[in-house]
C-alpha angles and dihedrals in degrees: 000000000000125000089252093054117096105214122225104241137180132190136223121207112197105219104147100092122113095221094231096175089050091053095252135299091055097151090050093052113119117257118172090343097307137081112282093239092064092071090061091044091052091048092051093047090052091054120095094265137126097216139014115213113202115203108211135176128214100290104118092198091062091047087052090051092053092045092049087054090051097087116179093268090053102036097088090055102041115077126184114221114192114216109206093188096045092133089067091070143247093324091065092051093048096048093047094047093044089053088060094053113116118258087233094060116112093194143358131219119219112212123182116229093224096056104084106166108061108148115242092236094057099073089043089056092047092049090053090058096051098104102152139031092245094050123116114197123196135171125245126202128175089353095304129109115237144168155323098052121199118214121198114230093260087072095056095091090054092046088052090060101048120129138182127020102302096092115197094327092114092049091053092047089052097046097091114174089000089073114090119189119206119201111227134182092225120110088187090082087070101038115098131154119238102151135026092254091061089071089074090069090069 
């Protein structure tokens, strides 16, 4: 990829978790009058991507919430990806959604469904730093690495083999010089919701 090339990118939103620490139904919790998951969906759709693949489990209410968000102007870019083994953990969601990524995609963002306040400029800056197929690009704020993480297409085979509940953490740890960290003025890359009291931060 050259600097003048605009890569073809897609995004994954992980929304199949049960939110055990939250007490269940985390992604359906109300935030600013809408289900929590819609914040992540909006952030992913605002990114420079062609499609947003939403990994969902077997909760029909969450599926309904995603479909309700898929207004006519968004419907062609928002794709539901059922995860039959969702109970296995984040690895199952990632490998299932990664298997649905288009062959034309040069990279894929991974957004977490419980991180609703990613600034629109952050994914744009990450995309600008994707300069090779084996690159992983992640945001850093206040000295801490956050989300979303952008994986070059060379990482798709590894994403398709993930298991358990660790997600892609091991891939990032093993990336070495292929990992590029981008400093952002966006505290949203660190703000996730684990427990009901966390909602008060937003």
